N, C-alpha and C positions, 0 to 999 in steps of 0.2 A: 504493499500500499502506499510506503514512503517514496517509492520510486516514483510511482503514478501520480501523487501528490507534486513531487519536483518538476515532474513533467508538466502537469497541469499550470503551475506557477510560472514554468517558462513559455508555455503556449499562452497562458492569458496575457503575460506581459509584451510578448511578440504582437499578439493581436491589439493590443493596447496602443502599443507604438504605429503599428500598421495602419490602425484607424485615423489617428492622429496624422501620420504623414499623409494618407490620402485625402482627407479633408484640406489640409493645405494646400496641396498639390492642385485639388479640383478648384479652390478659391484663387488661385494663381491663376489658372489657365481660363476660367471664365472671366476673369477680370480682364487678361489680356484679350480676350474674344471680344468682350462686351466694352472695352475702352470708352469711355465717355457715356455711355448708354445709362440711364436711369430706369430702376428697377420700376415695374416688371418689364423685362426685354429677353427677346432671345436672338440667336443668329446661328445660322449652320454654315460651315466652313468645312474644306477638303484639307486634313492633315494626314500626310502620309498614305494617300489613297483610302482614308477612313471618313466617311461623313460625321463631323463632329457636333453636336448640336448644344451651344451652350445657352442657358436660360439663368434668369436672376428673376427673383420672386418676392412679394411681401407677404407677411403673415399676419393676421387680424387676430385678437384674443380681447376678451372681455374682463372688465374689473367686476367681478360677482358680486363683493360687497357693496360697491357704489351702485350696481344696478338695481339691488335689491333696496337700497336707500330711495333712489328716485324714481322707479318704476313707474308708480302711480300717478306720475306728472309726465308722463311720456305722451305723446301724439299716438294714435292708431297706427301711424304710418310705421313709429319708432317700435312700437310693439310689433308690428308685424315683420320687423327686421330681426327679430328676437327667435331663438327655438330654444326651447326647454326639453332637456332630454333627463330621463330618470335615472338617478344615479344610486346606487344601493348604499344604504349606512350599515357598514357590517354590524357595528356593535348593537344597532336596534335590532337589526334582522336576526341575530342571534339570541335576543331576548326572546323571540316569538317561538315558543317550544310546540305549541299546537300545530300538528300535522295537517291538520285538515285546513289549512289558512290557505286561500288562493294564492298568495303571494310565492308560496313554495314552489308551485307548479311554474313561476317566470325566471326561477334563478337555476343557473346551470353551475355545477361545481364541478372542478376538474383540476388535475393537480397543476401545482406551479413549476416555473423553471426551479431546480435544485441551486441554493446558495451556499457559498463556502465563505468563510469570514477568516481572515488571518489577523491576529494581535500580537 
């Protein structure tokens, strides 16, 4: 087991470095291809007989606590711009011990990825 543990640590560190290197290089290449463009933007070029499409995008997120405070003041148009998605409050769900409750039919339980913690 010790050998597998050390191999896992080596592979995990290699993967971490590879992911960081890939992201750095991806950002540099996209910046070169889209030089001067303002996101969102995309451009396809030929590099060494490969069609390469570079894209820059923007993401949007909501300040949920602020929304909760001012939601009632929104116009209908503002309210229509929002989508509310049910989210499971695990602590509260685990308190529901009656197996006949309908909510149990809506929850799928499956194994999560295993974790290792090194201290």
